[in-house]
C-alpha positions in Angstrom: 170.4 -16.4 153.6 167.9 -18.9 154.8 170.5 -21.5 155.9 172.3 -18.9 158.0 169.1 -17.8 159.6 167.7 -21.3 160.2 170.1 -22.0 163.1 169.7 -18.5 164.6 165.9 -18.0 164.4 163.4 -20.3 162.8 160.8 -17.5 162.5 163.2 -15.4 160.6 164.1 -18.2 158.3 160.4 -19.0 157.6 159.7 -15.3 157.0 162.6 -15.1 154.5 161.4 -18.2 152.7 157.9 -16.7 152.5 159.4 -13.5 151.0 161.4 -15.5 148.5 158.3 -17.5 147.5 156.2 -14.3 147.2 158.8 -12.7 145.0 159.0 -15.8 142.9 155.2 -16.0 142.4 155.1 -12.3 141.5 157.9 -12.7 138.9 156.1 -15.8 137.5 152.9 -13.8 137.2 154.8 -11.0 135.4 156.3 -13.5 133.0 152.8 -14.9 132.2 151.6 -11.4 131.4 154.5 -10.8 129.1 154.0 -14.1 127.3 150.3 -13.2 126.9 151.3 -9.9 125.4 153.8 -11.6 123.0 151.0 -13.9 121.8 148.6 -10.9 121.4 151.2 -8.9 119.4 152.0 -11.9 117.2 148.3 -12.4 116.4 148.0 -8.7 115.5 151.1 -8.8 113.3 149.8 -11.9 111.5 146.4 -10.3 110.9 147.9 -7.1 109.6 150.3 -9.0 107.3 147.4 -11.1 106.0 145.3 -8.0 105.2 148.2 -6.3 103.4 149.1 -9.3 101.4 145.5 -9.9 100.4 144.7 -6.4 99.2 148.0 -5.0 98.0 147.5 -6.3 94.4 143.8 -5.4 94.1 142.4 -2.4 92.3 143.0 0.7 94.5 139.5 2.0 93.7 137.9 -1.1 94.9 135.6 -0.8 98.0 136.6 -2.4 101.2 135.5 -2.3 104.8 137.6 -1.5 107.9 136.6 -1.9 111.5 137.5 1.4 113.3 136.7 1.6 117.0 133.9 -1.0 116.7 132.4 0.7 113.7 132.5 -0.9 110.2 133.6 1.9 107.8 133.5 1.7 104.0 136.6 2.9 102.3 138.7 2.2 99.2 141.8 0.1 99.1 144.0 3.1 98.4 142.7 4.7 101.6 143.0 1.7 103.8 146.3 0.1 102.6 148.6 2.9 103.9 146.9 2.9 107.3 147.1 -0.9 107.6 150.8 -0.8 106.6 151.4 1.9 109.2 149.7 -0.2 111.9 151.7 -3.2 110.8 154.9 -1.3 111.3 153.6 -0.1 114.7 153.0 -3.7 115.8 156.4 -5.0 114.6 158.6 -2.9 116.9 157.0 -3.9 120.2 156.8 -7.5 118.8 160.6 -7.5 118.2 161.2 -6.1 121.7 158.9 -8.7 123.4 160.4 -11.5 121.3 163.9 -10.5 122.6 162.4 -10.5 126.1 161.0 -14.0 125.5 164.5 -15.2 124.4 165.9 -13.8 127.6 163.2 -15.7 129.6 164.1 -18.9 127.8 167.7 -18.4 128.8 166.7 -17.7 132.4 164.5 -20.8 132.5 167.3 -23.0 131.2 169.6 -22.0 134.1 170.0 -24.4 136.9 
């Protein structure tokens, strides 16, 4: 597109090049946002897995504390464990989707 325009009108060619660069920068920014989200979901998944693996074999009546909306709440393990497992499953699905997206990005980046 740019090569065909460069002989006809240098202003149009420059404008097309600027549009392409703007689109590229926008897409690059979007990729950075997705990569940040993937890292965030991975950290959440790891934290939830760690909590589940740590408390699953403990006495269900044992006291534990959970941070809910910025407030530390005292509960028992039998109350907390199902909620943490549910949250872990809720994190796994978007994590799988974003990981697949990440693989697509890797393929795109490897293209010449």
